[in-house]
C-alpha positions as CSV (number, residue, x, y, z in Angstrom):
1,M,-0.7,21.1,2.7
2,N,1.5,19.8,5.5
3,R,0.3,17.9,8.6
4,Y,2.0,19.0,11.8
5,F,2.9,17.6,15.1
6,Y,3.4,19.8,18.2
7,I,4.6,19.5,21.7
8,D,2.0,20.4,24.3
9,T,2.6,22.1,27.6
10,E,3.1,18.8,29.4
11,G,5.8,17.8,26.9
12,K,3.7,15.3,25.0
13,Q,3.7,15.0,21.3
14,K,0.3,15.6,19.6
15,G,-0.5,15.3,15.9
16,T,-1.1,15.3,13.1
17,F,-2.9,18.5,12.3
18,S,-3.4,20.7,9.3
19,P,-2.6,24.4,9.9
20,E,-6.4,25.1,10.1
21,E,-6.8,22.3,12.7
22,L,-3.9,23.8,14.7
23,R,-6.1,26.9,15.2
24,Q,-8.3,24.8,17.5
25,E,-5.3,23.5,19.5
26,P,-3.4,25.4,22.3
27,V,-0.5,26.3,20.0
28,K,1.4,29.5,20.9
29,R,4.3,31.3,19.1
30,D,6.9,29.4,21.1
31,T,5.3,25.9,20.7
32,L,7.6,23.4,19.0
33,V,6.1,22.0,15.8
34,W,7.4,19.5,13.2
35,T,6.3,18.2,9.8
36,Q,7.7,15.9,7.2
37,G,10.7,17.5,5.5
38,M,11.9,19.5,8.6
39,E,15.3,18.5,10.0
40,Q,14.3,19.4,13.5
41,W,11.5,20.8,15.6
42,K,10.9,24.6,15.2
43,R,9.0,27.2,17.1
44,A,5.6,27.7,15.5
45,E,6.3,31.4,14.7
46,E,9.3,30.3,12.6
47,V,7.2,28.3,10.2
48,A,5.8,30.4,7.3
49,E,2.7,28.1,6.7
50,L,1.6,28.6,10.3
51,S,1.6,32.4,10.2
52,L,-2.2,32.3,10.0
53,L,-2.2,31.1,13.6
54,F,-0.8,34.3,14.8
55,D,-2.6,36.7,12.5
56,P,-4.2,39.4,14.7
57,T,-7.6,39.1,13.0
58,S,-7.7,35.3,13.5
59,S,-6.3,35.3,17.0
60,M,-9.5,36.7,18.4
61,Q,-11.5,33.8,17.1
62,A,-9.0,31.1,18.3
63,P,-9.8,31.2,22.0
64,T,-13.5,30.9,21.5
65,M,-13.1,28.0,19.2
66,A,-10.4,26.3,21.4
67,A,-12.5,26.0,24.6
68,P,-15.4,23.9,23.1
69,Q,-13.0,21.7,21.1
70,T,-10.9,20.8,24.1
71,S,-13.8,20.0,26.2
72,A,-15.5,18.0,23.4
73,A,-14.3,14.5,22.5
74,P,-10.6,14.6,21.4
75,T,-9.5,13.6,17.9
76,P,-9.0,9.9,17.3
77,Q,-5.3,10.5,16.9
78,A,-5.0,12.1,20.4
79,Q,-6.8,9.1,22.0
80,Q,-4.4,6.5,20.7
81,M,-1.5,5.7,23.0
82,M,1.7,4.5,21.5
83,P,1.8,0.6,21.6
84,K,4.4,-1.1,23.8
85,S,7.8,-1.0,22.0
86,W,9.5,-4.0,23.7
87,M,12.8,-2.2,23.2
88,V,14.3,-2.9,26.7
89,E,13.0,-6.5,26.8
90,S,14.4,-7.3,23.4
91,I,17.8,-5.9,24.2
92,L,18.0,-7.8,27.4
93,V,16.9,-11.2,25.8
94,T,19.5,-10.6,23.1
95,I,22.6,-9.6,25.2
96,L,22.2,-11.4,28.5
97,P,21.8,-14.9,27.2
98,F,24.6,-14.4,24.7
99,M,26.9,-13.3,27.5
100,L,25.8,-16.1,29.9
101,C,25.5,-19.0,27.5
102,S,27.3,-17.9,24.4
103,S,24.3,-19.1,22.4
104,F,24.2,-17.7,18.9
105,F,20.5,-18.5,18.8
106,S,19.9,-15.7,21.3
107,L,21.0,-13.3,18.6
108,L,17.5,-13.9,17.1
109,G,16.6,-11.1,19.6
110,I,18.1,-8.7,17.1
111,I,15.0,-9.2,15.0
112,A,12.9,-8.1,18.0
113,I,15.1,-5.0,18.4
114,V,14.5,-4.0,14.8
115,Y,10.7,-4.3,15.2
116,A,10.9,-2.5,18.6
117,A,12.7,0.4,16.9
118,Q,10.0,0.6,14.2
119,V,7.1,1.0,16.8
120,E,7.9,4.6,17.8
121,S,8.9,5.5,14.2
122,F,5.6,4.4,12.8
123,F,3.6,6.0,15.7
124,N,5.4,9.3,15.2
125,R,4.5,9.3,11.5
126,G,0.9,8.8,12.4
127,D,0.7,5.2,11.1
128,Y,-1.0,3.6,14.2
129,A,-1.8,0.3,12.5
130,A,1.8,-0.2,11.5
131,A,3.0,0.7,15.0
132,V,0.6,-1.9,16.5
133,E,1.8,-4.5,14.0
134,A,5.5,-3.8,14.7
135,S,4.7,-4.0,18.5
136,H,3.2,-7.4,18.1
137,A,6.1,-8.6,16.0
138,A,8.6,-7.2,18.5
139,G,6.7,-9.0,21.3
140,K,6.7,-12.3,19.4
141,W,10.4,-12.3,18.7
142,T,11.2,-11.2,22.2
143,R,9.3,-14.2,23.6
144,I,11.0,-16.5,21.0
145,A,14.5,-15.2,22.1
146,M,13.5,-15.5,25.8
147,W,12.4,-19.2,25.4
148,I,15.6,-20.0,23.5
149,A,17.6,-18.4,26.3
150,I,15.7,-20.4,29.0
151,G,16.2,-23.6,27.0
152,W,20.0,-23.0,26.8
153,V,20.2,-22.2,30.5
154,L,18.3,-25.5,31.3
155,L,20.6,-27.5,29.0
156,I,23.7,-26.0,30.7
157,I,22.2,-26.8,34.2
158,I,21.4,-30.4,33.1
159,A,24.9,-30.8,31.6
160,I,26.5,-29.6,34.9
161,I,24.4,-32.0,37.0
162,L,25.2,-34.9,34.7
163,M,28.9,-34.1,34.8
164,F,28.8,-34.2,38.7
165,V,26.8,-37.5,38.6
166,F,29.3,-39.0,36.2
167,V,32.4,-37.8,38.1
168,G,30.8,-39.0,41.4
169,S,30.0,-42.4,39.9
170,M,33.6,-42.7,38.5
171,A,34.9,-41.9,42.0
172,G,32.7,-44.6,43.5
173,L,33.8,-47.1,40.9
174,G,37.5,-46.3,41.6
175,E,36.9,-47.1,45.3
176,L,35.3,-50.4,44.4
177,L,38.3,-51.4,42.3
178,N,40.8,-50.5,45.0
179,T,39.2,-52.8,47.6
């Protein structure tokens, strides 16, 4: 038996639910649903396995069952929010330092981008533990790339300051030799 995700009236993804569990959810004929093996989201009425949701004999029972279930404690899956993905941060700490400093070490941020991409993928599959783990790894590699970038910027600033000090001291030495 397949486990389904659906898009609620607020546009948020909910899931996973068996077809029987979907009876207790506010799923209508035009609600978009998806399960593993589907290429794209489909309307619930287009999925053969979900025909029991719209059976006239069972539709009379669904409203009475839906009200207590929604007011009761939600399912554990519905309570879990998607962990932070770190996608924007990981892209920024990869591209900006590379453009500013030409540091190849900043490309370590690509590792963060890979983990950040996995967060949403794992969460959408219902694997919350793997999503949290990928989020932690993305955060760790984002911070590593950020500190490498900060180090390179500091080295460049120190090199520029030392260059000005050296040039200034050479100019002063030249004036001493001419007198």
